C-alpha positions in Angstrom: 0.0 0.0 0.0 1.3 3.5 -0.8 2.7 5.1 2.4 2.7 1.8 4.3 5.5 0.7 6.6 6.3 -1.9 4.0 6.7 0.7 1.3 8.8 2.9 3.5 11.1 -0.1 4.2 11.5 -0.6 0.5 9.6 -3.8 0.2 8.3 -4.6 -3.4 4.8 -6.0 -3.9 3.6 -8.2 -6.7 4.6 -7.1 -10.2 1.8 -8.7 -12.1 -1.3 -10.9 -11.8 -2.3 -13.8 -14.0 -5.4 -15.9 -14.3 -5.7 -19.7 -14.5 -9.3 -20.8 -14.8 -11.3 -19.0 -12.2 -8.4 -18.1 -10.0 -6.1 -15.1 -10.0 -2.5 -15.4 -8.9 0.0 -12.7 -8.1 3.7 -13.0 -9.2 6.9 -11.2 -8.7 8.0 -8.9 -5.8 9.6 -9.8 -2.5 9.0 -13.1 -0.7 9.2 -12.9 3.1 11.0 -16.1 4.2 11.6 -15.2 7.9 10.6 -12.6 10.5 12.9 -12.0 13.5 14.8 -15.2 12.6 11.6 -17.3 12.6 10.9 -19.2 9.3 7.8 -18.1 7.4 6.2 -20.9 5.5 2.9 -19.2 4.7 1.1 -15.9 5.0 -0.6 -17.3 8.0 2.8 -17.8 9.8 3.5 -14.1 9.2 0.1 -12.9 10.3 0.2 -15.0 13.5 3.6 -13.6 14.4 2.7 -10.0 13.7 -0.4 -10.3 15.8 1.9 -10.8 18.8 3.5 -7.4 18.1 2.2 -3.8 18.5 2.3 -0.7 16.4 5.7 0.9 16.9 7.5 -2.4 17.3 10.3 -3.1 14.8 10.8 -6.5 13.2 13.6 -7.8 11.0 12.4 -9.4 7.8 14.4 -11.8 5.7 13.2 -11.4 2.1 14.0 -13.2 -1.1 14.6 -10.8 -4.0 16.4 -11.3 -7.3 17.8 -14.6 -6.3 19.3 -13.2 -3.0 18.3 -13.0 0.6 18.1 -9.4 1.9 17.4 -8.2 5.4 15.0 -5.3 6.1 13.9 -3.7 9.3 10.2 -2.6 9.4 8.6 -0.5 12.1 5.0 -1.7 12.4 2.0 0.6 12.2 -1.7 0.1 12.8 -3.2 -1.9 10.0 -5.5 0.3 7.9 -9.1 -0.8 8.1 -10.4 -2.5 5.0 -14.0 -1.9 4.3 -16.1 -5.0 3.4 -18.4 -5.0 0.4 
């Protein structure tokens, strides 16, 4: 999201979307492989870990980008509310 802590830390989101049948998939961008040294195997792992943190806390992400592991520190903020439709 524009202006988000992830953007300020330099994280790159998906670069494109593609469709197979009725499903849409996102491709490209950074892949988070660990947070504070704990392996992230799924988005649920990351969400569970981040729920134990508070806005203002800093976490160290290990990300996979361009065939290399890079380390990024991110200061967490309140998650913006997402309206339901």
